[in-house]
Backbone as JSON Lines, residues from 0, in Angstrom:
{"i":0,"aa":"M","n":[-28.52,6.93,-19.94],"ca":[-27.38,7.07,-20.82],"c":[-26.36,7.98,-20.14]}
{"i":1,"aa":"T","n":[-25.1,7.64,-20.29],"ca":[-24.03,8.41,-19.67],"c":[-23.42,9.37,-20.69]}
{"i":2,"aa":"F","n":[-23.24,10.61,-20.27],"ca":[-22.65,11.63,-21.12],"c":[-21.34,12.12,-20.52]}
{"i":3,"aa":"Y","n":[-20.47,12.61,-21.39],"ca":[-19.19,13.19,-20.99],"c":[-19.03,14.55,-21.64]}
{"i":4,"aa":"A","n":[-18.56,15.51,-20.85],"ca":[-18.16,16.8,-21.38],"c":[-16.66,16.71,-21.62]}
{"i":5,"aa":"G","n":[-16.24,17.06,-22.83],"ca":[-14.83,16.89,-23.12],"c":[-14.26,17.97,-24.01]}
{"i":6,"aa":"T","n":[-12.94,18.1,-23.96],"ca":[-12.2,19.02,-24.82],"c":[-11.02,18.26,-25.41]}
{"i":7,"aa":"M","n":[-10.92,18.28,-26.74],"ca":[-9.79,17.68,-27.43],"c":[-8.97,18.83,-27.99]}
{"i":8,"aa":"S","n":[-7.68,18.84,-27.68],"ca":[-6.83,19.91,-28.2],"c":[-5.6,19.32,-28.87]}
{"i":9,"aa":"K","n":[-5.19,20.0,-29.94],"ca":[-4.0,19.62,-30.7],"c":[-3.38,20.91,-31.21]}
{"i":10,"aa":"P","n":[-2.07,21.06,-31.04],"ca":[-1.42,22.27,-31.53],"c":[-1.74,22.52,-33.02]}
{"i":11,"aa":"G","n":[-2.09,23.76,-33.33],"ca":[-2.4,24.12,-34.7],"c":[-3.85,23.91,-35.1]}
{"i":12,"aa":"R","n":[-4.67,23.39,-34.19],"ca":[-6.1,23.17,-34.44],"c":[-6.91,23.86,-33.37]}
{"i":13,"aa":"E","n":[-8.11,24.25,-33.75],"ca":[-9.04,24.81,-32.78],"c":[-9.53,23.67,-31.87]}
{"i":14,"aa":"D","n":[-9.65,23.95,-30.58],"ca":[-10.13,22.93,-29.64],"c":[-11.53,22.47,-30.02]}
{"i":15,"aa":"I","n":[-11.78,21.2,-29.81],"ca":[-13.11,20.62,-30.01],"c":[-13.7,20.42,-28.62]}
{"i":16,"aa":"K","n":[-14.82,21.07,-28.36],"ca":[-15.5,20.95,-27.06],"c":[-16.91,20.45,-27.32]}
{"i":17,"aa":"E","n":[-17.29,19.38,-26.59],"ca":[-18.63,18.87,-26.78],"c":[-19.08,18.01,-25.61]}
{"i":18,"aa":"V","n":[-20.38,17.79,-25.55],"ca":[-20.99,16.87,-24.61],"c":[-21.47,15.7,-25.45]}
{"i":19,"aa":"T","n":[-21.05,14.49,-25.1],"ca":[-21.31,13.34,-25.95],"c":[-21.29,12.06,-25.15]}
{"i":20,"aa":"T","n":[-21.68,10.97,-25.78],"ca":[-21.57,9.65,-25.18],"c":[-20.2,9.09,-25.52]}
{"i":21,"aa":"L","n":[-19.8,8.03,-24.85],"ca":[-18.5,7.42,-25.11],"c":[-18.38,6.92,-26.56]}
{"i":22,"aa":"P","n":[-19.38,6.21,-27.09],"ca":[-19.26,5.77,-28.49],"c":[-19.13,6.94,-29.48]}
{"i":23,"aa":"E","n":[-19.87,8.02,-29.23],"ca":[-19.78,9.19,-30.11],"c":[-18.4,9.84,-29.99]}
{"i":24,"aa":"L","n":[-17.86,9.91,-28.78],"ca":[-16.52,10.46,-28.58],"c":[-15.49,9.63,-29.34]}
{"i":25,"aa":"Q","n":[-15.6,8.32,-29.24],"ca":[-14.67,7.45,-29.94],"c":[-14.78,7.61,-31.46]}
{"i":26,"aa":"D","n":[-15.99,7.81,-31.96],"ca":[-16.18,8.05,-33.39],"c":[-15.46,9.32,-33.83]}
{"i":27,"aa":"V","n":[-15.58,10.39,-33.05],"ca":[-14.9,11.65,-33.37],"c":[-13.4,11.45,-33.4]}
{"i":28,"aa":"L","n":[-12.87,10.75,-32.41],"ca":[-11.43,10.51,-32.37],"c":[-10.96,9.66,-33.55]}
{"i":29,"aa":"R","n":[-11.77,8.67,-33.95],"ca":[-11.41,7.86,-35.13],"c":[-11.39,8.71,-36.4]}
{"i":30,"aa":"I","n":[-12.39,9.58,-36.55],"ca":[-12.47,10.45,-37.72],"c":[-11.26,11.38,-37.79]}
{"i":31,"aa":"L","n":[-10.83,11.89,-36.63],"ca":[-9.67,12.77,-36.6],"c":[-8.38,12.02,-36.9]}
{"i":32,"aa":"D","n":[-8.41,10.7,-36.81],"ca":[-7.27,9.84,-37.12],"c":[-6.01,10.3,-36.38]}
{"i":33,"aa":"L","n":[-6.14,10.46,-35.08],"ca":[-5.03,10.92,-34.26],"c":[-4.04,9.8,-33.98]}
{"i":34,"aa":"P","n":[-2.76,10.1,-33.96],"ca":[-1.78,9.07,-33.62],"c":[-1.96,8.63,-32.17]}
{"i":35,"aa":"G","n":[-1.8,7.35,-31.92],"ca":[-1.89,6.82,-30.56],"c":[-3.29,6.63,-30.05]}
{"i":36,"aa":"I","n":[-4.3,6.76,-30.91],"ca":[-5.68,6.68,-30.46],"c":[-6.01,5.3,-29.9]}
{"i":37,"aa":"A","n":[-5.39,4.25,-30.41],"ca":[-5.67,2.9,-29.92],"c":[-5.28,2.74,-28.46]}
{"i":38,"aa":"V","n":[-4.3,3.49,-28.01],"ca":[-3.88,3.43,-26.61],"c":[-4.98,3.97,-25.72]}
{"i":39,"aa":"F","n":[-5.64,5.04,-26.16],"ca":[-6.7,5.66,-25.36],"c":[-7.96,4.8,-25.31]}
{"i":40,"aa":"M","n":[-8.38,4.28,-26.44],"ca":[-9.62,3.52,-26.5],"c":[-9.34,2.08,-26.14]}
{"i":41,"aa":"N","n":[-9.97,1.58,-25.09],"ca":[-9.73,0.19,-24.73],"c":[-10.92,-0.69,-25.1]}
{"i":42,"aa":"A","n":[-10.68,-1.95,-25.25],"ca":[-11.65,-2.88,-25.82],"c":[-12.93,-3.04,-25.0]}
{"i":43,"aa":"D","n":[-12.86,-2.85,-23.69],"ca":[-14.06,-3.09,-22.89],"c":[-14.94,-1.86,-22.75]}
{"i":44,"aa":"Q","n":[-14.63,-0.79,-23.46],"ca":[-15.47,0.41,-23.52],"c":[-15.65,1.08,-22.15]}
{"i":45,"aa":"T","n":[-14.65,1.01,-21.29],"ca":[-14.74,1.68,-20.0],"c":[-13.88,2.93,-20.02]}
{"i":46,"aa":"I","n":[-14.27,3.89,-19.2],"ca":[-13.53,5.14,-19.1],"c":[-13.72,5.67,-17.68]}
{"i":47,"aa":"A","n":[-12.7,6.29,-17.14],"ca":[-12.82,6.87,-15.8],"c":[-13.84,8.0,-15.83]}
{"i":48,"aa":"D","n":[-14.36,8.36,-14.66],"ca":[-15.35,9.44,-14.58],"c":[-14.79,10.78,-15.04]}
{"i":49,"aa":"H","n":[-13.49,10.98,-14.87],"ca":[-12.86,12.21,-15.35],"c":[-11.36,11.95,-15.52]}
{"i":50,"aa":"G","n":[-10.76,12.75,-16.36],"ca":[-9.33,12.56,-16.54],"c":[-8.79,13.36,-17.71]}
{"i":51,"aa":"T","n":[-7.51,13.17,-17.94],"ca":[-6.81,13.79,-19.06],"c":[-5.89,12.75,-19.66]}
{"i":52,"aa":"Y","n":[-5.92,12.65,-20.97],"ca":[-5.01,11.77,-21.69],"c":[-4.19,12.64,-22.63]}
{"i":53,"aa":"T","n":[-2.87,12.52,-22.57],"ca":[-1.98,13.26,-23.47],"c":[-1.16,12.26,-24.26]}
{"i":54,"aa":"N","n":[-1.18,12.39,-25.57],"ca":[-0.38,11.54,-26.45],"c":[0.87,12.29,-26.88]}
{"i":55,"aa":"D","n":[2.04,11.64,-26.69],"ca":[3.32,12.18,-27.15],"c":[3.55,13.63,-26.74]}
{"i":56,"aa":"E","n":[3.46,13.87,-25.47],"ca":[3.65,15.23,-24.95],"c":[4.95,15.84,-25.48]}
{"i":57,"aa":"G","n":[4.82,16.99,-26.12],"ca":[5.98,17.72,-26.61],"c":[6.42,17.39,-28.02]}
{"i":58,"aa":"S","n":[5.78,16.45,-28.7],"ca":[6.2,16.1,-30.06],"c":[5.21,16.64,-31.08]}
{"i":59,"aa":"M","n":[5.49,16.4,-32.34],"ca":[4.61,16.84,-33.42],"c":[3.26,16.1,-33.37]}
{"i":60,"aa":"D","n":[3.22,14.93,-32.76],"ca":[2.0,14.15,-32.68],"c":[1.21,14.41,-31.4]}
{"i":61,"aa":"E","n":[1.55,15.47,-30.68],"ca":[0.89,15.73,-29.4],"c":[-0.58,16.09,-29.6]}
{"i":62,"aa":"W","n":[-1.42,15.51,-28.76],"ca":[-2.82,15.91,-28.64],"c":[-3.28,15.53,-27.25]}
{"i":63,"aa":"K","n":[-4.34,16.19,-26.79],"ca":[-4.79,15.97,-25.42],"c":[-6.31,15.93,-25.38]}
{"i":64,"aa":"L","n":[-6.83,15.02,-24.58],"ca":[-8.26,14.91,-24.34],"c":[-8.5,15.01,-22.85]}
{"i":65,"aa":"T","n":[-9.38,15.92,-22.47],"ca":[-9.79,16.08,-21.07],"c":[-11.29,15.84,-21.03]}
{"i":66,"aa":"W","n":[-11.77,15.03,-20.07],"ca":[-13.19,14.73,-20.01],"c":[-13.68,14.67,-18.57]}
{"i":67,"aa":"T","n":[-14.99,14.87,-18.42],"ca":[-15.67,14.75,-17.13],"c":[-17.02,14.1,-17.37]}
{"i":68,"aa":"K","n":[-17.3,13.08,-16.58],"ca":[-18.6,12.41,-16.68],"c":[-19.68,13.33,-16.15]}
{"i":69,"aa":"I","n":[-20.8,13.35,-16.86],"ca":[-21.96,14.11,-16.42],"c":[-22.94,13.1,-15.86]}
{"i":70,"aa":"D","n":[-23.44,13.36,-14.67],"ca":[-24.39,12.44,-14.02],"c":[-25.53,12.14,-14.99]}
{"i":71,"aa":"S","n":[-25.87,10.87,-15.14],"ca":[-26.91,10.48,-16.09],"c":[-28.27,11.07,-15.72]}
{"i":72,"aa":"D","n":[-28.43,11.56,-14.51],"ca":[-29.68,12.21,-14.12],"c":[-29.69,13.69,-14.46]}
{"i":73,"aa":"T","n":[-28.54,14.23,-14.93],"ca":[-28.43,15.64,-15.26],"c":[-29.01,15.87,-16.64]}
{"i":74,"aa":"E","n":[-29.83,16.9,-16.76],"ca":[-30.42,17.24,-18.06],"c":[-29.38,17.91,-18.93]}
{"i":75,"aa":"V","n":[-29.24,17.47,-20.17],"ca":[-28.3,18.06,-21.11],"c":[-29.08,18.91,-22.09]}
{"i":76,"aa":"L","n":[-28.71,20.18,-22.18],"ca":[-29.38,21.11,-23.08],"c":[-28.56,21.3,-24.34]}
{"i":77,"aa":"D","n":[-29.22,21.38,-25.47],"ca":[-28.52,21.63,-26.74],"c":[-28.25,23.11,-26.9]}
């Protein structure tokens, strides 16, 4: 199973930092109901090993997600 360490930030909210799978990350983003989320999530469920996505930089709808793939052989501790 592939895990990602990620941080989601939005002005006026505390950052969300977690280690999760891609489907779990997408669930969190859906629950947060962030504007522009459909642009980030693509239909074939692929994601780069690491990156940063920023929605509407500088506007009221700004939010940012930064992630890094964790090697599937790496042990994840709770």
